[in-house]
C-alpha positions in Angstrom: -129.7 80.0 144.8 -130.9 76.5 143.8 -131.1 75.0 140.4 -134.9 75.7 140.0 -134.2 79.2 141.2 -131.6 80.1 138.7 -133.7 78.8 136.0 -136.5 81.0 136.6 -134.2 83.7 136.9 -132.8 83.2 133.7 -136.1 82.9 132.2 -137.1 86.5 133.5 -133.8 87.7 132.6 -134.4 86.4 128.8 -138.3 87.9 128.7 -137.0 91.1 129.8 -136.2 92.2 126.5 -139.8 91.5 125.2 -141.2 93.5 128.0 -139.0 96.5 127.1 -140.1 96.2 123.4 -143.8 95.9 124.5 -143.5 99.0 126.5 -141.6 100.7 123.7 -144.7 100.1 121.5 -146.9 101.6 124.3 -144.6 104.8 124.5 -145.1 105.1 120.7 -148.8 104.9 120.9 -149.0 107.4 123.9 -146.6 109.4 121.6 -148.7 109.5 118.4 -152.0 109.9 120.4 -150.4 112.9 122.3 -149.0 114.3 119.3 -152.2 114.2 117.3 -154.5 115.6 120.4 -152.1 118.3 120.9 -152.1 119.5 117.1 -156.1 119.0 117.2 -157.1 120.1 120.3 -154.4 122.8 121.1 -152.8 123.6 118.1 -149.3 122.1 119.0 -147.2 119.1 118.4 -145.2 116.9 120.8 -141.7 118.6 120.2 -139.4 115.6 119.1 -142.4 113.1 118.4 -140.9 111.5 115.3 -137.5 111.1 117.0 -139.1 109.6 119.9 -141.0 107.2 117.8 -138.1 106.3 115.8 -136.2 105.6 118.8 -138.9 103.3 120.4 -139.1 101.6 117.1 -135.8 100.9 117.3 -136.0 99.3 120.6 -139.0 97.2 119.9 -137.7 95.9 116.6 -134.3 94.6 118.0 -135.2 93.8 121.6 -138.5 92.0 120.2 -136.0 90.1 117.8 -134.3 88.6 121.1 -137.8 86.9 122.0 -138.4 85.8 118.6 -134.8 84.4 118.7 -135.8 82.6 122.0 -139.0 80.9 120.8 -137.4 80.2 117.4 -140.3 81.9 115.8 -138.5 83.0 112.9 -140.0 82.2 109.4 -139.6 78.7 108.7 -140.8 76.1 106.3 -142.4 73.3 108.3 -143.5 71.1 105.4 -140.2 69.7 104.8 -140.4 68.1 108.3 -142.9 65.7 107.0 -140.9 64.8 104.2 -137.5 63.7 105.9 -136.3 61.9 108.9 -135.9 63.3 112.4 -132.4 63.2 111.9 -132.5 64.9 109.1 -134.7 67.7 110.7 -132.1 68.0 113.2 -129.5 68.7 110.9 -131.7 71.4 109.1 -132.3 72.9 112.6 -128.5 73.3 113.4 -127.7 74.7 109.8 -130.8 77.3 110.2 -129.2 78.1 114.2 -125.8 78.3 112.6 -126.9 80.9 109.9 -128.9 82.9 112.2 -126.1 83.3 114.4 -123.7 83.9 111.6 -125.9 86.8 110.1 -126.8 88.2 113.7 -122.7 88.4 114.3 -122.6 90.0 110.9 -125.2 92.6 111.5 -123.3 93.4 114.9 -120.5 94.0 112.7 -121.9 96.3 110.2 -123.8 98.2 113.0 -121.0 98.6 115.2 -119.1 100.2 112.2 -122.0 102.6 111.7 -122.1 103.4 115.6 -118.6 104.0 115.8 -118.9 106.7 112.9 -121.7 108.2 114.8 -119.4 108.6 117.9 -116.4 109.8 116.1 -118.4 112.4 114.1 -120.9 113.1 116.9 -124.0 112.7 114.9 -127.1 114.4 116.4 -130.5 113.9 115.7 -132.5 117.2 114.3 -135.2 117.9 116.7 -134.0 116.9 120.3 -130.1 117.2 119.4 -129.7 113.7 121.0 -126.8 111.2 120.0 -127.8 109.4 117.3 -126.3 106.5 119.8 -130.2 106.6 121.0 -130.7 104.5 117.8 -127.5 102.3 117.6 -127.6 101.4 121.3 -130.9 99.7 121.2 -129.9 98.2 118.0 -126.7 96.8 118.8 -127.9 95.6 122.5 -130.8 94.1 120.9 -128.7 92.2 118.3 -125.9 91.0 120.8 -128.9 89.8 123.0 -130.2 87.7 119.9 -127.1 86.7 119.1 -126.4 85.2 122.5 -129.7 83.4 122.4 -128.7 82.1 119.1 -125.8 80.9 120.5 -127.4 79.1 123.3 -129.7 77.3 121.2 -127.4 76.5 118.6 -125.5 74.9 121.4 -128.4 73.1 123.0 -129.1 71.8 119.4 -125.6 70.5 119.0 -125.8 68.6 122.2 -129.0 66.7 121.2 
């Protein structure tokens, strides 16, 4: 595999979480529509709709976080960029990237503790009786991927 093929493969791999996030949003919309139509037209609801929607919400938020991090699309204050030198802007970007990485690592640590409790106690969802890991799995996966992207971004900024 040549260098450009590896780069394209990496780009697709980085965009995969965004596609998963978008798919989760579509599934949420379909489940909501089916649930409402089922209740209105046929007098029955989609069993576990609320839980399916919550799972998809976890997937969409935390897998979407990966793409947000990749694009550096977090909330920023661009006005300061006009007031300081490019060197200061670079320092601020490095600081922000380091803080983002630290925050993501903290979230991973706290989320892992919660997921460990789910494993230890065998917590299940109310309707579908699924392990609550169906929530914590996507949360941890998205956070870990976002942290990896943040670490790569920080490394690139430090080489600048």
